N, C-alpha and C positions, 0 to 999 in steps of 0.2 A: 869480485864479481863484475863482469863486463856490463856496462850500462847500455840499454837499448839506444839505437841511433834514431835521431829525429831530424827530419828536414823541415825547413822554414819556408813557407810559401809567401814570398814578399821580401824585397831586399832594399827597402828605403829606410828612412829615419826611424820609423816605429819599430822596425826589426831590430835596431840596435838596443832599444829599451827592452825588447823581448829577450834578446840574447842575455842581457845582464840578469834578468829574472830567472831564466832557464838555468844559467850557471849557478845562481844561488840556490835554486830549487834542488839541483844536484841529482835528479833522478834519470836524466837523459844526457847523451852525448850528441852534440850538434854535428850532423853529417855535412851540412851545407845549406845553401839557400837557393830558392828558385826565384828568378827575377825576369826582367825584360831582356830582350836579345842584346841590347847594348850594355847590359850589366854583366854579361857572362864572363866568368873568370876574374871578376873584381874580388878584392879581398876586403873583409869587413872586420874592423876592430883589431886589436893587437894580436889576437890568436890566429888571425888569417883565415877566418871562415870564408870559403869561396862560394861564389854563385855557380852552381853545378848544372844548371839547366834553366829552361823557361817553362811556361805553362804547358806547352806542347810535349814536354819531356816527362810529365807527371806519370803517364801510363807506363813508360819504360822504367822510371825510378821506382814504381810500386813493386817491381819484381825484386828489388834489393832492399827497400826500406818499408817498414811496417807502420811507422808513426809519422804524422805530419801535423803542423800547426799553421794556421793562417796568421801571417805577421805583417800584413799591410794595414795602414791606418784607415780611419773612417771619420769623415766630418760631414760633407754635404749629402752623401748617400752611402747606404750599406750594400748597394747592388754588387760591387766588385767582390767584396768579402763573401757575400752570399753565393755568388757564382762559383768562386773558388772552393768554398766549403762544400757545396753540392758536388762539385767535380771530384774532390778528394774522397768524399764518402762513397761515391759511385765506383771509384777505382779500388775501394777496399782498404784504404788507409784507416788506421785508428787515430783519433784525435784525443790526446790526453788533456786533463785539466792541469794547468800550471799555476801554482800559488807561491808567491814570494814568501820566504820565511819571516819577513817583517810585516806581512799582512796578518790580520786576524779574521778567521772564518769561524763563526759559531758552529758548534757541533749540531745545532738545531737549524742550520741553514743548508740550502742545496745549491749546487753548481752544475751546469750542463757541460757536455763534452766540448772540447775545443776552446773553452773559456780560459782567459789568463787574468789573474788578480795580481796587480803590481804592487810595488813597495809601499808599505804604510797604509794600504787600503783596509777598510773594515766592512765585513758583511755580517750583520747582526742576527740575533735569534729570530727564527721564523721567516727570514728573507729567502727568496728564491731568485736565482740568476739562470737564464736559459743557455742555450748552446751558442758557441761562436761569439761570445761577448768579450769586450775589453772593459775591465774595471781598473781604471788607471790609477796612478800614484796618488795616495791620500784621499781617494774617493771614499764616501761613507754611504753605505746602503743600510738604512736603519731597519728596526724590527718590522717584520711582516711585509716589507716592501717586495714588489715583484718586478723583475726586469726580464722581459721576454727575449727571444732569440735575436742574435745579430745586432745587439745594441753596443754603443760606446758611451760609457759613463766616464767623462774626462777628468783630468787632474783636479783634485780638491772639490769636486762637485758633492753636494749633499742631497740625498733622497731621504726625507723624513719618513716616519712610520706610516705604513699602509699605502705608500705611493705605488702606482703602477706605471710602468713605462712600456709602451707597445713595441712590437717587433720592428727592428731596423732603425730605431731612433737614436739620436745623438744628444747628449746633455753636455753643454760646454763647461770649460774650466771655471770653477768657483761658483757655479750657479746653485741655487738652493730651491728645492721643490717642497712646497708646503705639505704638511701631513695630510694624507688621504687623497691627494690630487691624482687624477688619471690623465696621463699623456698618451695620446694615440700612437698608432704605428707610423713609421717613416716621418717622424717629426724631427725638427732641429730646434734646440734651445741654445741661444748664443752664450757668450762668455759673461760671467759675473752677474747673472740676472736672478730675480726672484719670481717664481711661478706660483701664483696664488689662486688660479682657477684652471679648470680642466682644459686640455687642448685636444681638438679633434684630429683625426688622421691627416697626415701630410701638412701639418701646420709648421711654418717657420716663424719662431718667436725670437725677435732680435732686440727687444727693448724699445723699438720704435713702432710698436704695433705689429700685428700679424701680417706677414708678407704672403 
């Protein structure tokens, strides 16, 4: 049976990690990547996935391809990922949920469209993850935690039970969020930190106080 073709919107380093997860996921054939003008026709990884267009080509590509996934990274701001997500949805693309076969997703958890769960990550019972999120390698989303749309939970981060992370927020590698904490929208938590109290919207928490 022929696999449906998927285009990847974003052609940087994060796209390489996504490619590996998509290959292991095994449900889609990667048709190519959409990148910056200077990236056009570049080849990615040993299978030679090409950059077949830029953002301005997405409308034309929608006539050929049904599925797309946002594969740019997110640290300082989710703005670019949100803009691209809205653009591809408006153009009629379907955004699949991609789950690494080495990840564990509870049958009692929910994931939104366009979300990728990478190698070794865990999303436990009662947890919910919104649309267009990155749950990166070895991240842990514990029971009944809530991750809203357009978030990046980075490598090895731990969200303990009943944590809420607001839309557009970034949780850095190896950071631990105490049970029941609420992190507002568009927040940034740096690498390797412990968060023990709630963070209001637009907070940058770096370990040196709020910025």
